[in-house]
C-alpha angles and dihedrals in degrees: 000000000000135000107246102174147354109219121203120199116185115204139172129238138162122256135179095200117099130185126229123221091273091054099253119141122238137165113274144152118307113268140164118269129187117223132177130224113210118205122188106207127199136194090248095054097254113140138189128194141213141157138234119034127130110246092230091058091051093049099043103033115011099046095051089051098050108023111123093012124132103251090219090064090082094149093054092047092048093048090051093050090047091054092046089056089074093076099017099049092121090067105014103068125169088256091059093045087049093055091054093046092049091049090053091051089047090052092051093049094047092047093049096039094238135117112251096245089062090053087053091055103270125238108173142359100212129052130187112240133209124211108244115195131214115250119285118277143178097250110128108247092008119090096309103120139025087254091055091054089050091050092051093045089054090050091051093049089053088056090058105267114145093192137040133193126200122213098198133206120305138168138316083053100101098234098037141141102049120155091198090058089048089054091047091054092047092049092050092051094047092049091049101047099034131224101303099068116088110235130195136175134214106189141170107320100218105055117141120253091259093050092047091049092049091050093047094050092049090050089052089059089052093050096243118176099222148340124225133210101333092160139034105293092212087075101074090171090061090057092046086054094046098044090050092058103041132074092197111089115261112213123207171229098349110158103008113125122245106075114220092350093065092046090052091054092050092049097049091045094047090235094149138016095221123034123223140206142145135195093255094042095058106023108271146313092307096064093034091061089051087057092048091053091044090055092046090052091055095040091244123144117240124207117193118232121231135356126275143103097281095052091044092055092047091052089051091053097046118110093192086054125221107237100224145019111228106232116193155340086245133188136167090245097049125079100216092180092062108092122233111266092253093054128072094211141358118265096227116041113178122233124214092266095057097258133130118215117219114243113256096199118109116276119002090336095237111154103214119195098222092176091058092049092050092047091050099038117146 
């Protein structure tokens, strides 16, 4: 079997999520968005699907790297794309490499009639989820005050969640960041949901050492489960310093470049207590499983970053395992359970006990509405 083409179909859909100047998502007015469906095509008719690559990148970089390859040689394709990143990094990000890698895994699962997590080895079919909020905002009744976070946490617990994570206020909000406000929100949530709900925080990512230490020590008093990325992750020594002074678990790295190599450096230097990675942070399922096995070899826990089909299948194949699936990003004004217009259903419906069940359909299990995409093609 050989890859004969990678088709890119741009299409329009309506979204009510907007991004601020820093790149954070928030509720907003409905507006048109252009997406792209990626289809890897083979000479035997097998196909795999993904979303979100610029057509020019596919034509000028991806196709030359993968044309004529056996789609089951995922490792060889991934290694080639990784090497090509050296001089193509401006257009060939880990996110783009991740989309191609996920589409190849989707192709394999569809061709073999198996969900991807079974191809990865398979460990479990059900995963506890935590409610992961959008960043704080200034929308009345949204996530604008500590009390608003507490209200929303209570609502999420009633839906079945056993854990809740705050993304607190960040620029461009005029008064953010403020570690004392972060603590106030965390305290309000803990007082509202009680001691039996696991709580975590993902705060401003460029606090000073002193600010991060203050925040961590206050979270320890509140019985929080972990803290994520409170400082610049390029400074590994700062995380060695912080992790050595806190009892609360420090999670990282999350967005720092370097794939499994960076995670290895953090582990051997004791820069974090729990390692971190996601399919779009490191370039797909293929490298994320390398990180999972790395963590298992060192006896280090590994929490997977962000929702989505790829991360869900990796969690289902982990023998460590990761404790939670990150479900979100959530907000009082966003209906997360409503699928995107180009999908027939969401990938991660929540049951009444706060669990997500892994899709059993072949491939990644994403139910694409091809009729919608054709009708709204650009």
